[in-house]
DSSP file (Angstrom, degrees, kcal/mol; ACC not computed):
  #  RESIDUE AA STRUCTURE BP1 BP2  ACC     N-H-->O    O-->H-N    N-H-->O    O-->H-N    TCO  KAPPA ALPHA  PHI   PSI    X-CA   Y-CA   Z-CA
    1    1 A M              0   0    0      0, 0.0     2,-0.1     0, 0.0     0, 0.0   0.000 360.0 360.0 360.0 138.3  -31.1  -25.2   14.2
    2    2 A G        -     0   0    0      1,-0.1     2,-0.1     3,-0.0     3,-0.0  -0.361 360.0 -92.5 -86.4 169.2  -27.4  -25.4   13.3
    3    3 A E        -     0   0    0     -2,-0.1     2,-0.4     1,-0.1    -1,-0.1  -0.469  40.7-106.5 -77.8 151.8  -25.1  -22.5   12.5
    4    4 A T        -     0   0    0     -2,-0.1     2,-0.5     2,-0.0    -1,-0.1  -0.674  36.6-159.6 -78.3 129.4  -24.5  -21.3    9.0
    5    5 A V        -     0   0    0     -2,-0.4     2,-0.8    -3,-0.0    -3,-0.0  -0.947  13.7-135.7-116.1 127.3  -21.1  -22.5    7.8
    6    6 A N        +     0   0    0     -2,-0.5    -2,-0.0     1,-0.2     3,-0.0  -0.714  30.9 166.3 -80.2 114.2  -19.3  -20.8    4.9
    7    7 A T        +     0   0    0     -2,-0.8     2,-0.6     1,-0.0    -1,-0.2   0.554  54.8  78.8-103.4 -11.6  -18.0  -23.6    2.7
    8    8 A V  S    S-     0   0    0      2,-0.0     2,-0.6     0, 0.0    -1,-0.0  -0.870  72.5-144.0-102.5 124.5  -17.2  -21.5   -0.3
    9    9 A E        -     0   0    0     -2,-0.6    -2,-0.0    -3,-0.0     0, 0.0  -0.772  12.6-148.2 -88.4 121.5  -14.0  -19.4   -0.2
   10   10 A I        -     0   0    0     -2,-0.6     2,-0.2     1,-0.0    -2,-0.0  -0.794  14.3-133.2 -92.3 117.9  -14.5  -16.1   -1.9
   11   11 A P        -     0   0    0      0, 0.0     2,-0.4     0, 0.0    -1,-0.0  -0.490  15.5-137.9 -71.4 136.9  -11.3  -14.9   -3.5
   12   12 A T        -     0   0    0     -2,-0.2     2,-0.3     1,-0.0     0, 0.0  -0.801  18.7-120.6 -95.3 136.0  -10.5  -11.2   -2.9
   13   13 A K        -     0   0    0     -2,-0.4     2,-0.1     1,-0.1    -1,-0.0  -0.555  27.1-120.5 -75.8 133.5   -9.2   -9.2   -5.8
   14   14 A S        -     0   0    0     -2,-0.3    -1,-0.1     1,-0.1     0, 0.0  -0.466   7.6-142.3 -72.6 144.5   -5.8   -7.7   -5.2
   15   15 A K  S    S+     0   0    0     -2,-0.1     2,-0.2     2,-0.0    -1,-0.1   0.634  75.8  93.3 -79.4 -13.7   -5.6   -4.0   -5.4
   16   16 A F  S    S-     0   0    0      2,-0.1    48,-0.2     1,-0.1    -2,-0.1  -0.578  74.8-135.5 -89.7 146.9   -2.2   -4.2   -7.2
   17   17 A S  S    S+     0   0    0     46,-1.8     2,-0.3    -2,-0.2    49,-0.1  -0.031  76.8  61.0 -93.5  31.1   -1.9   -4.2  -10.9
   18   18 A F        -     0   0    0     47,-0.1    -2,-0.1     2,-0.0    -4,-0.0  -0.995  68.1-132.5-152.3 158.6    0.6   -7.0  -11.3
   19   19 A V        -     0   0    0     -2,-0.3     2,-0.1     0, 0.0     7,-0.1  -0.955  34.7-122.9-110.3 120.6    1.1  -10.6  -10.6
   20   20 A P        +     0   0    0      0, 0.0     3,-0.1     0, 0.0    -2,-0.0  -0.409  34.5 170.3 -68.2 135.4    4.5  -11.4   -9.0
   21   21 A K        +     0   0    0     -2,-0.1     2,-0.2     1,-0.0     3,-0.0   0.667  59.6  48.2-114.8 -29.6    6.6  -13.8  -10.9
   22   22 A T  S  > S-     0   0    0      1,-0.1     4,-2.0     0, 0.0     5,-0.1  -0.655  86.3-110.5-110.5 168.5   10.0  -13.7   -9.2
   23   23 A D  H  > S+     0   0    0     -2,-0.2     4,-2.2     1,-0.2     5,-0.2   0.858 119.0  55.3 -64.6 -35.0   11.0  -13.9   -5.6
   24   24 A E  H  > S+     0   0    0      2,-0.2     4,-2.1     1,-0.2    -1,-0.2   0.901 108.0  47.8 -64.9 -41.0   12.0  -10.2   -5.7
   25   25 A E  H  > S+     0   0    0      2,-0.2     4,-2.3     1,-0.2    -2,-0.2   0.872 110.6  52.0 -67.9 -36.7    8.5   -9.2   -6.9
   26   26 A K  H  X S+     0   0    0     -4,-2.0     4,-1.9     2,-0.2    -2,-0.2   0.897 109.9  49.0 -65.2 -39.6    6.9  -11.3   -4.2
   27   27 A A  H  X S+     0   0    0     -4,-2.2     4,-2.0     2,-0.2    -2,-0.2   0.898 110.4  51.0 -65.7 -40.0    9.0   -9.6   -1.6
   28   28 A H  H  X S+     0   0    0     -4,-2.1     4,-2.3     1,-0.2    -2,-0.2   0.900 108.4  52.2 -64.0 -40.3    8.0   -6.2   -3.0
   29   29 A L  H  X S+     0   0    0     -4,-2.3     4,-2.3     1,-0.2    -1,-0.2   0.879 107.9  51.3 -64.0 -37.7    4.3   -7.2   -2.9
   30   30 A Q  H  X S+     0   0    0     -4,-1.9     4,-2.2     2,-0.2    -1,-0.2   0.885 108.9  51.1 -65.8 -38.3    4.7   -8.1    0.8
   31   31 A V  H  X S+     0   0    0     -4,-2.0     4,-2.1     2,-0.2    -2,-0.2   0.923 110.2  49.7 -63.1 -43.6    6.3   -4.8    1.5
   32   32 A L  H  X S+     0   0    0     -4,-2.3     4,-1.9     1,-0.2    -2,-0.2   0.915 111.2  48.5 -61.8 -43.5    3.4   -3.0   -0.3
   33   33 A E  H  X S+     0   0    0     -4,-2.3     4,-1.6     1,-0.2    -1,-0.2   0.873 110.6  50.7 -66.7 -36.5    0.8   -5.0    1.7
   34   34 A S  H  X S+     0   0    0     -4,-2.2     4,-1.7     1,-0.2    -1,-0.2   0.869 108.4  52.7 -69.1 -34.7    2.6   -4.2    5.0
   35   35 A L  H  X S+     0   0    0     -4,-2.1     4,-1.3     1,-0.2    -2,-0.2   0.893 106.6  53.1 -65.2 -38.4    2.6   -0.5    4.2
   36   36 A L  H  < S+     0   0    0     -4,-1.9    -1,-0.2     1,-0.2    -2,-0.2   0.864 106.8  52.5 -64.5 -34.8   -1.1   -0.6    3.5
   37   37 A I  H  < S+     0   0    0     -4,-1.6    -1,-0.2     1,-0.2    -2,-0.2   0.894 114.4  42.0 -66.6 -39.0   -1.6   -2.2    7.0
   38   38 A D  H  < S+     0   0    0     -4,-1.7    -1,-0.2    -5,-0.1    -2,-0.2   0.613  91.3 110.1 -83.6 -13.1    0.4    0.6    8.6
   39   39 A K     <  -     0   0    0     -4,-1.3     2,-0.3    -5,-0.1     3,-0.0  -0.328  50.1-164.3 -67.0 143.5   -1.1    3.4    6.5
   40   40 A R    >   -     0   0    0      1,-0.1     3,-1.8    -2,-0.0     4,-0.3  -0.752  34.6 -70.6-122.3 171.0   -3.5    5.9    8.3
   41   41 A R  T 3  S+     0   0    0     -2,-0.3    -1,-0.1     1,-0.2     0, 0.0  -0.384 118.9  24.1 -62.5 134.5   -6.0    8.4    7.2
   42   42 A G  T 3> S+     0   0    0     -2,-0.1     4,-1.7    -3,-0.0    -1,-0.2   0.311  86.6 111.7  94.0  -8.1   -4.3   11.5    5.6
   43   43 A D  H <> S+     0   0    0     -3,-1.8     4,-2.6     1,-0.2     5,-0.2   0.880  73.9  55.3 -67.5 -36.5   -1.2    9.7    4.6
   44   44 A W  H  > S+     0   0    0     -4,-0.3     4,-2.7     1,-0.2    -1,-0.2   0.881 105.8  53.3 -64.5 -35.0   -1.9    9.9    0.8
   45   45 A K  H  > S+     0   0    0      2,-0.2     4,-2.2     1,-0.2    -1,-0.2   0.925 110.4  46.4 -63.6 -43.7   -2.2   13.7    1.2
   46   46 A L  H  X S+     0   0    0     -4,-1.7     4,-2.2     2,-0.2    -2,-0.2   0.900 112.6  50.1 -65.0 -40.4    1.2   13.9    2.8
   47   47 A V  H  X S+     0   0    0     -4,-2.6     4,-2.0     1,-0.2    -2,-0.2   0.921 110.1  51.0 -63.3 -43.4    2.7   11.6    0.2
   48   48 A G  H  X>S+     0   0    0     -4,-2.7     5,-2.6     1,-0.2     4,-0.8   0.898 109.9  49.3 -60.7 -41.1    1.2   13.8   -2.5
   49   49 A E  H  <5S+     0   0    0     -4,-2.2     3,-0.4     1,-0.2    -1,-0.2   0.885 109.7  51.9 -65.8 -37.9    2.6   16.9   -1.0
   50   50 A M  H  <5S+     0   0    0     -4,-2.2    -1,-0.2     1,-0.2    -2,-0.2   0.860 118.3  37.1 -65.3 -34.8    6.0   15.3   -0.7
   51   51 A L  H  <5S-     0   0    0     -4,-2.0    -1,-0.2     2,-0.2    -2,-0.2   0.436 109.0-120.4 -97.5  -0.3    5.9   14.3   -4.4
   52   52 A S  T  <5S+     0   0    0     -4,-0.8     2,-0.3    -3,-0.4    -3,-0.2   0.884  78.2 108.2  58.8  41.6    4.2   17.5   -5.6
   53   53 A I  S   <S-     0   0    0     -5,-2.6    -1,-0.3    -6,-0.2    -2,-0.2  -0.850  77.4 -82.4-133.2 172.3    1.2   15.5   -7.0
   54   54 A S     >  -     0   0    0     -2,-0.3     4,-2.1     1,-0.1     5,-0.1  -0.309  37.0-114.1 -74.1 162.5   -2.3   15.1   -5.9
   55   55 A A  H  > S+     0   0    0      1,-0.2     4,-2.2     2,-0.2     5,-0.2   0.878 117.5  52.9 -63.5 -38.1   -3.3   12.6   -3.2
   56   56 A G  H  > S+     0   0    0      1,-0.2     4,-2.5     2,-0.2    -1,-0.2   0.892 108.9  48.7 -64.6 -40.3   -5.3   10.6   -5.7
   57   57 A S  H  > S+     0   0    0      2,-0.2     4,-2.4     1,-0.2    -1,-0.2   0.875 109.8  52.3 -67.4 -36.5   -2.3   10.4   -8.0
   58   58 A A  H  X S+     0   0    0     -4,-2.1     4,-1.4     2,-0.2    -2,-0.2   0.917 111.8  46.1 -64.3 -42.9   -0.1    9.3   -5.2
   59   59 A E  H  X S+     0   0    0     -4,-2.2     4,-1.9     2,-0.2    -2,-0.2   0.926 113.7  48.0 -66.1 -45.0   -2.5    6.5   -4.2
   60   60 A K  H  X S+     0   0    0     -4,-2.5     4,-2.3     1,-0.2    -2,-0.2   0.891 109.9  51.9 -64.6 -38.9   -2.9    5.3   -7.8
   61   61 A S  H  < S+     0   0    0     -4,-2.4     6,-0.3     1,-0.2    -1,-0.2   0.812 107.5  54.4 -69.1 -27.1    0.8    5.3   -8.4
   62   62 A F  H  < S+     0   0    0     -4,-1.4    -1,-0.2    -5,-0.2    -2,-0.2   0.917 114.3  39.6 -67.9 -43.4    1.3    3.2   -5.3
   63   63 A F  H  < S+     0   0    0     -4,-1.9   -46,-1.8     1,-0.2     2,-1.0   0.774 104.7  70.9 -79.4 -26.5   -1.2    0.6   -6.5
   64   64 A R    ><  -     0   0    0     -4,-2.3     3,-1.8    -5,-0.2    -1,-0.2  -0.781  67.4-169.2 -94.6  99.7    0.0    0.7  -10.2
   65   65 A V  T 3  S+     0   0    0     -2,-1.0    -1,-0.2     1,-0.3     6,-0.2   0.795  81.8  48.8 -63.8 -31.6    3.4   -1.0  -10.0
   66   66 A Y  T 3  S+     0   0    0    -49,-0.1    -1,-0.3    -3,-0.1     2,-0.1   0.324  86.4 115.2 -93.4   9.1    4.5   -0.1  -13.5
   67   67 A Q  S X  S-     0   0    0     -3,-1.8     3,-1.4    -6,-0.3     4,-0.3  -0.393  77.8-111.1 -78.4 159.5    3.5    3.6  -13.2
   68   68 A K  T 3  S+     0   0    0      1,-0.3     3,-0.3     2,-0.1     4,-0.2   0.870 113.3  38.5 -58.6 -43.7    6.2    6.3  -13.4
   69   69 A N  T 3> S+     0   0    0      1,-0.2     4,-2.5     2,-0.1    -1,-0.3   0.207  82.9 110.5 -96.1  15.9    5.9    7.5   -9.8
   70   70 A H  H <> S+     0   0    0     -3,-1.4     4,-2.2     1,-0.2    -1,-0.2   0.948  81.1  40.4 -59.5 -54.4    5.4    4.1   -8.1
   71   71 A F  H  > S+     0   0    0     -4,-0.3     4,-2.4    -3,-0.3    -1,-0.2   0.844 114.5  53.9 -68.2 -31.8    8.7    3.7   -6.3
   72   72 A E  H  > S+     0   0    0     -4,-0.2     4,-2.4     2,-0.2    -1,-0.2   0.912 110.3  46.7 -65.7 -41.4    8.7    7.4   -5.3
   73   73 A S  H  X S+     0   0    0     -4,-2.5     4,-2.4     2,-0.2    -2,-0.2   0.865 111.4  51.7 -70.0 -34.1    5.3    7.0   -3.7
   74   74 A V  H  X S+     0   0    0     -4,-2.2     4,-2.2    -5,-0.2    -2,-0.2   0.942 112.6  45.2 -64.0 -46.9    6.4    3.8   -1.9
   75   75 A N  H  X S+     0   0    0     -4,-2.4     4,-2.1     1,-0.2    -2,-0.2   0.892 113.5  49.9 -63.7 -39.9    9.4    5.5   -0.5
   76   76 A A  H  X S+     0   0    0     -4,-2.4     4,-2.3     2,-0.2    -1,-0.2   0.904 110.4  49.5 -67.3 -40.5    7.4    8.6    0.5
   77   77 A L  H  X S+     0   0    0     -4,-2.4     4,-2.5     2,-0.2     5,-0.2   0.893 109.8  51.8 -65.6 -38.6    4.8    6.4    2.2
   78   78 A Q  H  X S+     0   0    0     -4,-2.2     4,-2.6     1,-0.2    -1,-0.2   0.911 109.9  49.9 -61.3 -41.2    7.5    4.6    4.1
   79   79 A T  H  X S+     0   0    0     -4,-2.1     4,-2.4     2,-0.2    -2,-0.2   0.910 110.9  48.7 -63.5 -43.2    8.9    7.9    5.2
   80   80 A V  H  X S+     0   0    0     -4,-2.3     4,-2.0     2,-0.2    -2,-0.2   0.926 114.0  45.8 -63.1 -45.4    5.5    9.1    6.4
   81   81 A I  H  X S+     0   0    0     -4,-2.5     4,-2.3     1,-0.2    -2,-0.2   0.918 114.0  48.1 -66.0 -43.9    4.9    5.9    8.4
   82   82 A E  H  X S+     0   0    0     -4,-2.6     4,-2.3     1,-0.2    -1,-0.2   0.897 111.2  50.1 -65.0 -40.0    8.3    5.8    9.9
   83   83 A S  H  X S+     0   0    0     -4,-2.4     4,-2.2    -5,-0.2    -1,-0.2   0.887 110.6  50.2 -67.6 -36.9    8.2    9.5   11.0
   84   84 A R  H  X S+     0   0    0     -4,-2.0     4,-2.1     2,-0.2    -2,-0.2   0.922 110.8  49.0 -65.1 -42.7    4.8    8.9   12.6
   85   85 A K  H  X S+     0   0    0     -4,-2.3     4,-1.5     1,-0.2    -2,-0.2   0.898 111.1  50.3 -63.3 -40.3    6.1    5.9   14.5
   86   86 A N  H  X S+     0   0    0     -4,-2.3     4,-1.1     1,-0.2    -1,-0.2   0.895 110.1  49.9 -64.7 -39.9    9.1    7.9   15.7
   87   87 A L  H  < S+     0   0    0     -4,-2.2     3,-0.2     1,-0.2    -1,-0.2   0.868 109.1  52.1 -66.7 -35.5    6.9   10.8   16.9
   88   88 A L  H  < S+     0   0    0     -4,-2.1    -1,-0.2     1,-0.2    -2,-0.2   0.814 105.1  55.9 -70.4 -29.1    4.7    8.3   18.8
   89   89 A K  H  <        0   0    0     -4,-1.5    -1,-0.2     1,-0.2    -2,-0.2   0.803 360.0 360.0 -70.6 -28.9    7.7    6.8   20.5
   90   90 A Q     <        0   0    0     -4,-1.1    -1,-0.2    -3,-0.2    -2,-0.2   0.481 360.0 360.0 -75.0 360.0    8.8   10.3   21.8
C-alpha cells in the first residue's frame, strides 16, 4: 500500500481584516505576522493593561487593521516582546 498524498492545497484564512494593496501594507502585514510568531501566552493581557483596555479588545484591535486602537496595540505588543527578549538576554 502506498502513502496518502495530499494533492489539494487547502487555503488558510487570514486572521487579519484587510487585503494589502500597496507595498507599505504588505510590509505592515509581514510585521504583524512576525509579531504573532513571537507572541507568548499572557501577552494580550499585558497589552490590554498598557492600553487600559481588556485583553480581548487588545487582541481584536490587533487583528482589525482599521480599528481605532490598532496601531497602539501593535506598538504595545512590540514593546512587550522586546522587553521579554531583553530580560531573557540578561
